[in-house]
N, C-alpha and C positions, 0 to 999 in steps of 0.2 A: 766108919761109924757115923761121921757127921753127914755124909751123903745120904744115908738111909734116914737119918733124923730129919734132914731137910725135905726129903720126899714125903715123909709122913706129915710134916708140918704143912706142906702144900695141899695134901689131901684134906686135912682137917680145915684149913683155911677155905678151900673150895666148898666144902659142906656148909660151913658157917656163912660164907658169902651167898650161897644159893638160898639158904633159909632167910637171911636178912634182906636180900635184894629181890627175891621172888615176888613179893607183893607189889613191887614197882615195875614188874615186867622184865627184869634183868635176869639172865641166866648166867650160871657159873659152872664151868666144866674144866677138867684138867686132862691133858693129853700126855701120855708117856710114850714117846716114839721109840722104836727099836734103834739099833745102830743105824745111822743115816749117812749115806754116801755124800758127804759135804766136802770131801777132800782131805780130811784129817785121818781117816781110817787107813791103817796099814794092811799089807797082805796078811800079816799075822792076825790082825783083828778079823779080817774076812774069813780066814781059815778057821778061827775059833768059832765064829758064828755058824759057818757051814757044818762044823762037826757037832754042833749043839743038838741035843735030843729034845729040846723044848720048843722046836719049830720056830726058832728065831730066824729072822731074815735081815739082810742089809736093805733098808728101804731107800728109795729115791726121795729127794726133798719134795717132789710133787705129790707123792703118796701121803706124806704127812700134811702137806698143805691142803689136800682135798678134805681130810678129816676136820681140820681146823675151819676150813671154809664152810663145811656143812654145819658145824656147831655154831658158827657165827651167823648162819642164814635163818630166815624166817621158817624154813622147813623144820628146824630143830627148836622151835619156840617152847616146846614142852619138855625138852631134854635139859635137865639141870641137876647139879649135885653129883655128877658122875665123873669117874676116872676112866678114860679110854686107854687101855693098855694094848698098844699095837705090837704085833709079833711079826 
């Protein structure tokens, strides 16, 4: 329950930050990555993700990093107040 509450709080914080910081040229976005292969995932976790009907994948760290790098770049200067849910 606290995990879900924390995620909701982050989404609202991101929206508030985007509204408050936007006039100063600062963007605020949130990335929810999927299970990421950082060494902690077990074969059981990978099997669960593979069996998912929600099109979830096990991402490589580089995939998540590319999304974050885009959001931090000038190419995304008009992208703010968003939550990117990677699958």
